C-alpha positions as a Markdown table, in Angstrom:
| # | Residue | x | y | z |
|---|---|---|---|---|
| 1 | Met | 0.0 | 0.1 | 0.0 |
| 2 | Asp | 1.5 | 3.4 | -1.1 |
| 3 | Asp | 0.7 | 5.6 | 2.0 |
| 4 | Gln | 0.6 | 8.8 | -0.4 |
| 5 | Thr | -2.4 | 7.5 | -2.6 |
| 6 | Asn | -4.2 | 5.0 | -0.5 |
| 7 | Phe | -5.4 | 4.3 | 2.9 |
| 8 | Gln | -7.1 | 1.4 | 4.8 |
| 9 | Val | -11.1 | 1.3 | 5.3 |
| 10 | Val | -12.8 | -1.0 | 7.7 |
| 11 | Ile | -16.6 | -1.1 | 7.8 |
| 12 | Val | -18.3 | -3.2 | 10.5 |
| 13 | Ser | -22.0 | -3.4 | 11.8 |
| 14 | Pro | -22.5 | -4.7 | 15.4 |
| 15 | Asp | -22.5 | -8.3 | 14.1 |
| 16 | Thr | -20.3 | -8.7 | 11.1 |
| 17 | Leu | -17.2 | -7.4 | 9.0 |
| 18 | Val | -18.9 | -5.6 | 6.3 |
| 19 | Leu | -15.9 | -4.6 | 4.2 |
| 20 | Glu | -12.0 | -4.3 | 4.8 |
| 21 | Thr | -10.3 | -2.9 | 1.6 |
| 22 | Thr | -7.7 | 0.0 | 0.7 |
| 23 | Ala | -9.0 | 3.1 | -1.0 |
| 24 | Thr | -8.1 | 6.3 | -2.8 |
| 25 | Lys | -11.0 | 8.3 | -1.5 |
| 26 | Val | -14.0 | 7.7 | 0.6 |
| 27 | Ile | -17.4 | 9.8 | 0.6 |
| 28 | Val | -20.0 | 9.2 | 3.5 |
| 29 | Pro | -23.1 | 11.0 | 4.2 |
| 30 | Gly | -22.2 | 13.4 | 7.2 |
| 31 | Val | -24.9 | 15.2 | 9.4 |
| 32 | Ile | -24.6 | 18.6 | 7.4 |
| 33 | Gln | -23.3 | 17.5 | 4.2 |
| 34 | Glu | -21.2 | 14.6 | 2.4 |
| 35 | Leu | -17.8 | 14.3 | 3.7 |
| 36 | Ala | -14.9 | 13.4 | 1.4 |
| 37 | Ile | -11.8 | 11.4 | 3.0 |
| 38 | Leu | -8.3 | 11.1 | 1.1 |
| 39 | Pro | -5.1 | 10.0 | 2.1 |
| 40 | Asn | -3.4 | 11.7 | 5.0 |
| 41 | His | -6.7 | 13.3 | 6.1 |
| 42 | Thr | -6.6 | 15.1 | 9.3 |
| 43 | Pro | -7.9 | 13.1 | 12.2 |
| 44 | Leu | -11.9 | 13.1 | 12.6 |
| 45 | Tyr | -14.8 | 11.5 | 14.3 |
| 46 | Ser | -18.3 | 12.3 | 12.9 |
| 47 | Glu | -21.8 | 10.7 | 12.8 |
| 48 | Leu | -23.2 | 9.5 | 9.8 |
| 49 | Ile | -26.8 | 9.6 | 8.4 |
| 50 | Lys | -28.7 | 7.6 | 6.1 |
| 51 | Gly | -27.4 | 7.3 | 2.9 |
| 52 | Thr | -24.4 | 5.8 | 0.6 |
| 53 | Val | -20.9 | 5.3 | 1.4 |
| 54 | Lys | -19.0 | 5.4 | -1.7 |
| 55 | Ile | -15.3 | 3.7 | -1.8 |
| 56 | Phe | -13.1 | 4.5 | -4.4 |
| 57 | Thr | -10.2 | 1.9 | -5.1 |
| 58 | Glu | -7.3 | 2.0 | -7.4 |
| 59 | His | -7.9 | -1.5 | -8.8 |
| 60 | Glu | -11.6 | -2.8 | -8.0 |
| 61 | Gly | -13.5 | 0.3 | -9.2 |
| 62 | Thr | -16.0 | 2.1 | -6.8 |
| 63 | Lys | -18.2 | 0.2 | -4.2 |
| 64 | Glu | -21.2 | 1.6 | -2.8 |
| 65 | Ile | -22.9 | 0.7 | 0.5 |
| 66 | Asp | -26.2 | 2.1 | 1.6 |
| 67 | Ile | -26.3 | 2.8 | 5.5 |
| 68 | Asp | -28.9 | 3.8 | 7.9 |
| 69 | Ser | -26.4 | 5.6 | 10.3 |
| 70 | Gly | -23.1 | 5.2 | 11.8 |
| 71 | Ile | -20.1 | 6.8 | 13.2 |
| 72 | Ile | -16.6 | 7.2 | 10.9 |
| 73 | Arg | -13.1 | 7.5 | 12.5 |
| 74 | Val | -10.3 | 8.7 | 10.6 |
| 75 | Arg | -7.1 | 8.3 | 12.0 |
| 76 | Arg | -3.5 | 7.5 | 10.7 |
| 77 | Asn | -4.6 | 6.7 | 7.1 |
| 78 | Lys | -7.2 | 4.4 | 8.5 |
| 79 | Val | -10.9 | 4.8 | 7.9 |
| 80 | Ser | -13.2 | 3.2 | 10.6 |
| 81 | Ile | -16.8 | 3.1 | 10.0 |
| 82 | Ile | -19.2 | 1.8 | 12.6 |
| 83 | Leu | -22.6 | 1.1 | 11.0 |
| 84 | Gly | -25.8 | 1.6 | 13.0 |
| 85 | Phe | -28.6 | -1.0 | 13.4 |
| 86 | Asp | -32.2 | -0.8 | 13.5 |
| 87 | Val | -33.9 | -1.0 | 17.0 |
| 88 | Asp | -37.0 | -3.0 | 17.2 |
| 89 | Ile | -39.1 | -0.4 | 19.3 |
| 90 | Glu | -42.0 | -3.0 | 20.0 |
| 91 | Arg | -39.2 | -5.3 | 21.9 |
| 92 | Gln | -37.7 | -2.3 | 23.7 |
| 93 | Lys | -41.0 | -1.6 | 25.2 |
| 94 | Pro | -41.4 | -2.2 | 28.9 |
| 95 | Lys | -43.6 | -5.5 | 29.3 |
| 96 | Leu | -46.7 | -4.8 | 31.8 |
């Protein structure tokens, strides 16, 4: 991996590894607007909203993953995305 043009991307849900790859650019749905992550990006933590995560790779083209919510962490040329999960409201109600 060339640190000047690529970085590591790991996307997980609460129960599985969704994707692990290297990328040249990642675009995520931020709360206010889309965020573009490039190599050597400054450290960042942000909430993600419903939308599409776009992962641009050098050899495999563009991958897209639709999400409902999540959190992104960018640190030392590594992007970690933890996806949210749907909560079953009926199951969460207290039993009477």
